[in-house]
C-alpha positions in Angstrom: 7.4 -7.0 -34.1 11.2 -5.9 -34.0 13.5 -7.4 -32.4 14.2 -4.6 -29.7 10.9 -3.3 -29.6 8.8 -3.4 -26.0 6.2 -6.0 -26.0 2.7 -4.5 -26.0 0.5 -5.7 -23.1 -3.4 -5.3 -22.9 -4.7 -2.3 -21.3 -7.3 -2.4 -18.4 -10.7 -2.9 -19.2 -12.2 0.4 -20.4 -15.1 -0.1 -17.9 -12.8 -0.3 -15.0 -10.9 3.1 -16.0 -14.3 4.7 -16.6 -15.1 3.6 -13.1 -12.0 5.1 -11.7 -13.1 8.4 -13.0 -16.6 8.2 -11.8 -16.5 6.2 -8.5 -13.3 6.5 -7.4 -11.7 10.0 -8.6 -8.8 11.8 -7.5 -9.0 14.9 -5.2 -6.7 16.6 -3.7 -5.9 18.4 0.1 -3.2 20.8 1.3 -1.4 20.0 4.7 0.2 21.9 7.3 3.3 23.4 5.2 1.6 23.8 2.1 2.4 20.2 0.6 -0.6 18.6 -1.4 -1.9 15.1 -0.9 -3.6 13.4 -3.6 -6.4 10.9 -2.8 -9.4 9.1 -4.4 -12.4 8.3 -2.3 -15.4 6.3 -2.8 -18.9 6.0 -0.8 -20.2 8.8 1.1 -21.2 7.6 4.4 -20.6 4.5 6.9 -17.1 4.1 8.6 -14.3 5.5 7.2 -11.5 3.0 5.9 -8.1 4.4 4.7 -6.0 2.5 2.3 -2.2 2.8 1.9 -0.4 1.5 -0.9 2.8 -0.2 -1.4 6.2 0.6 -3.1 5.1 -0.1 -6.4 1.4 1.1 -6.7 -0.6 4.1 -6.0 -4.4 4.8 -4.9 -5.8 3.9 -8.0 -4.8 0.4 -7.6 -7.4 0.0 -4.8 -10.3 0.5 -7.2 -11.4 -2.9 -7.6 -11.6 -3.7 -3.6 -12.8 -0.2 -2.8 -15.8 -0.5 -5.0 -16.8 -3.5 -3.1 -16.5 -1.6 0.3 -18.1 1.6 -1.1 -21.6 0.8 -0.5 -20.9 0.5 3.3 -18.0 2.8 4.0 -16.3 6.0 3.2 -13.2 4.5 1.6 -10.1 6.8 1.2 -7.0 5.7 -0.7 -4.0 8.0 -0.7 -0.9 8.6 -3.2 2.0 8.4 -0.9 4.5 11.2 -0.8 6.4 11.2 -4.1 3.4 9.2 -6.1 1.1 10.6 -8.2 0.4 14.0 -7.6 1.4 14.2 -3.8 4.2 16.3 -2.9 7.3 14.4 -2.3 8.9 14.6 1.4 11.8 17.2 1.9 14.1 14.3 3.4 16.0 12.5 0.8 16.1 9.4 3.2 12.8 9.4 5.0 11.6 7.4 7.7 8.2 5.7 7.9 7.5 8.3 10.6 7.7 11.0 8.2 5.1 9.5 5.9 3.1 9.0 9.0 3.4 12.6 9.8 2.0 13.5 6.2 -0.9 11.0 6.6 -1.7 12.4 9.7 -1.9 16.0 8.1 -4.2 14.5 5.5 -6.6 13.0 7.8 -6.6 16.4 9.9 -7.3 18.3 6.8 -10.3 16.1 5.9 -11.7 15.9 9.3 -11.4 12.0 9.2 -11.4 9.7 12.2 -10.6 6.2 10.7 -12.6 3.1 11.9 -9.7 1.3 10.0 -6.6 1.9 8.5 -5.2 -0.8 6.3 -1.7 -0.7 5.1 -0.4 -2.8 2.1 3.3 -3.7 1.7 5.4 -0.5 2.6 1.9 1.0 3.2 1.7 -1.3 6.2 5.1 0.0 7.4 3.7 3.5 7.2 0.6 2.4 8.9 2.7 1.1 12.2 4.2 4.3 12.1 1.0 5.9 12.2 -0.4 4.3 15.2 2.7 4.4 17.2 2.3 8.5 17.2 -1.4 9.6 16.2 -3.4 11.9 17.5 -6.2 10.3 16.5 -6.0 6.5 16.5 -8.2 4.5 14.1 -10.5 1.9 15.7 -8.6 -1.0 14.3 -5.5 -1.9 12.0 -5.1 -4.4 9.3 -1.6 -4.9 7.8 -1.6 -7.0 4.5 1.5 -8.6 3.0 3.6 -6.6 5.2 7.1 -5.1 4.3 8.8 -5.2 7.3 12.0 -2.8 6.6 15.8 -3.6 6.8 16.7 -0.8 9.1 17.3 -3.2 12.3 20.7 -3.5 13.4 22.3 -6.7 11.8 20.5 -6.1 8.6 22.7 -3.7 6.7 24.2 -5.7 4.1 20.7 -6.6 3.0 19.6 -3.2 3.3 22.5 -2.2 1.0 21.8 -5.1 -1.4 18.1 -4.4 -1.8 18.8 -0.8 -2.3 21.2 -1.5 -5.0 19.0 -4.1 -6.6 15.8 -2.0 -6.7 17.8 1.2 -7.7 19.8 -0.6 -10.5 16.6 -2.1 -11.9 15.0 1.3 -11.8 18.1 3.0 -13.8 18.4 0.1 -16.2 14.6 -0.6 -17.0 13.0 2.6 -16.2 9.5 2.6 -14.9 8.1 1.3 -18.0 10.4 -1.8 -17.7 9.7 -2.3 -14.0 5.9 -2.3 -15.1 6.1 -4.6 -17.8 7.6 -7.2 -15.3 5.7 -6.3 -12.1 3.1 -8.9 -12.4 5.4 -11.7 -12.5 6.5 -10.9 -9.2 3.2 -9.1 -7.5 0.8 -11.7 -8.5 0.4 -15.4 -8.5 0.6 -17.9 -11.5 -3.0 -18.0 -11.0 -3.7 -14.4 -12.0 -5.7 -13.4 -14.6 -4.9 -10.9 -17.6 -7.2 -8.2 -15.7 -5.2 -8.4 -12.7 -2.0 -8.4 -14.8 -2.9 -5.4 -16.6 -4.1 -3.5 -13.8 -0.8 -4.0 -12.0 1.0 -2.9 -15.0 -1.0 0.3 -15.4 -0.6 1.4 -12.0 3.2 0.6 -12.1 3.5 2.6 -15.1 2.8 5.8 -13.1 5.3 5.6 -10.5 7.3 8.8 -10.1 11.1 7.7 -10.2 12.0 10.1 -7.3 9.0 9.2 -5.0 10.2 5.4 -5.7 13.8 6.1 -5.0 12.4 7.9 -1.6 10.4 4.8 -0.8 13.3 2.6 -1.4 15.7 4.5 1.0 12.6 4.4 3.6 12.4 0.4 3.0 16.2 0.0 3.5 16.4 2.3 6.6 13.5 1.7 8.6 12.2 -1.1 10.7 8.3 -2.0 11.5 9.2 -3.5 15.0 10.2 0.0 16.5 6.8 0.9 15.6 4.6 -2.2 16.5 6.3 -2.3 19.8 5.1 1.2 20.4 1.5 0.9 19.4 -1.5 1.1 22.0 -1.9 -2.3 23.4 -5.6 -1.5 23.3 -5.5 -1.0 19.5 -7.0 -4.4 17.8 -4.5 -5.3 14.9 -4.5 -8.0 12.5 -2.0 -9.3 9.8 -2.8 -11.1 6.5 -1.0 -12.3 3.6 -1.6 -13.9 0.1 -0.9 -17.5 0.2 1.1 -17.5 -2.8 3.1 -14.2 -1.8 6.9 -14.4 -3.2 7.7 -10.9 -1.7 6.5 -10.6 1.7 5.8 -14.4 2.3 3.4 -16.1 4.6 6.4 -17.4 6.6 7.7 -13.8 7.0 4.5 -12.4 7.8 3.8 -15.5 10.4 6.8 -14.8 12.0 6.0 -10.9 12.3 2.4 -11.9 13.9 4.0 -14.4 16.3 6.6 -11.9 17.3 3.7 -9.6 18.4 1.0 -12.1 19.2 -1.3 -11.0 16.4 -3.5 -12.9 14.6 -2.7 -14.1 10.9 -5.2 -14.8 8.0 -4.0 -16.3 4.5 -5.8 -14.9 1.4 -6.1 -18.1 -0.9 -4.9 -18.1 -4.3 -3.4 -14.4 -3.9 0.0 -13.5 -4.5 1.5 -10.0 -3.1 -0.8 -7.6 -4.4 -3.7 -9.6 -2.9 -6.2 -6.6 -3.1 -6.0 -6.8 -6.9 -5.7 -10.5 -7.5 -8.5 -11.4 -5.2 -10.3 -8.1 -4.5 -13.3 -9.8 -3.2 -11.6 -11.9 -0.7 -9.6 -8.9 0.6 -12.8 -7.0 0.8 -14.5 -9.3 3.0 -11.4 -9.6 5.3 -11.4 -5.6 5.5 -15.0 -5.8 6.4 -14.5 -8.5 8.9 -11.7 -6.1 10.5 -14.3 -3.3 11.1 -15.3 -2.7 14.7 -18.6 -4.5 15.1 -20.4 -1.1 15.6 -19.3 0.2 12.4 -19.5 -3.2 10.1 
């Protein structure tokens, strides 16, 4: 290998990619205003579970977990605006509520009434914004490895630092460079080669402009403003990987305590818990479904 040649990492198993095409194929829907939303769907009957990915991922990343749910549920994972083939938002510095409005448009276009919305990382912030204003509330809400945002008063310096670090890394390393270092941050030291290659494969598909928009949202919004407005009757749970170094168990536990919500830890999982421990996360998701739907 030449000195400056980037390392070559193993690709995901061929059977995984074939399952992505056959059982979790991409579809698109047009929402009000003409924007396109790309999403993946598995299963044809049962309760509707809507999966929202985080800042460094996409709809396809949910495949290992979604495939375990599809026999009992209709599973829908979107590509957030600016990700995959989904139209970016018009705002240069969008809020979580802007993503939530696009999510509402997708669910309205698909005529889906979610039994459960699951938001991971930045997707948890989007999910919280959705339930704060939704026309059609889900029956339950599950927030995994919660990115809480840096938009609250007093966090200005931290927000600026996080934005500078993330955008500088994108400009310096590019999407491919971010993808190569992704597993070290998003997975625990226990993660196998399959989980590592899946994280890289999905990160390699990031759209730089969509990522920049998401960074602006992360640094300009705050989950408390949405969770404080969620309907009191909406059952809500928080969970986190026991080895998560991004949205740590301590941070997720503090959020859960602040809003008097139950907290669960997923053993032997880092930040991307639904990739590293797909079976355990699928069990957690099933347990979060309404009893009549589970």
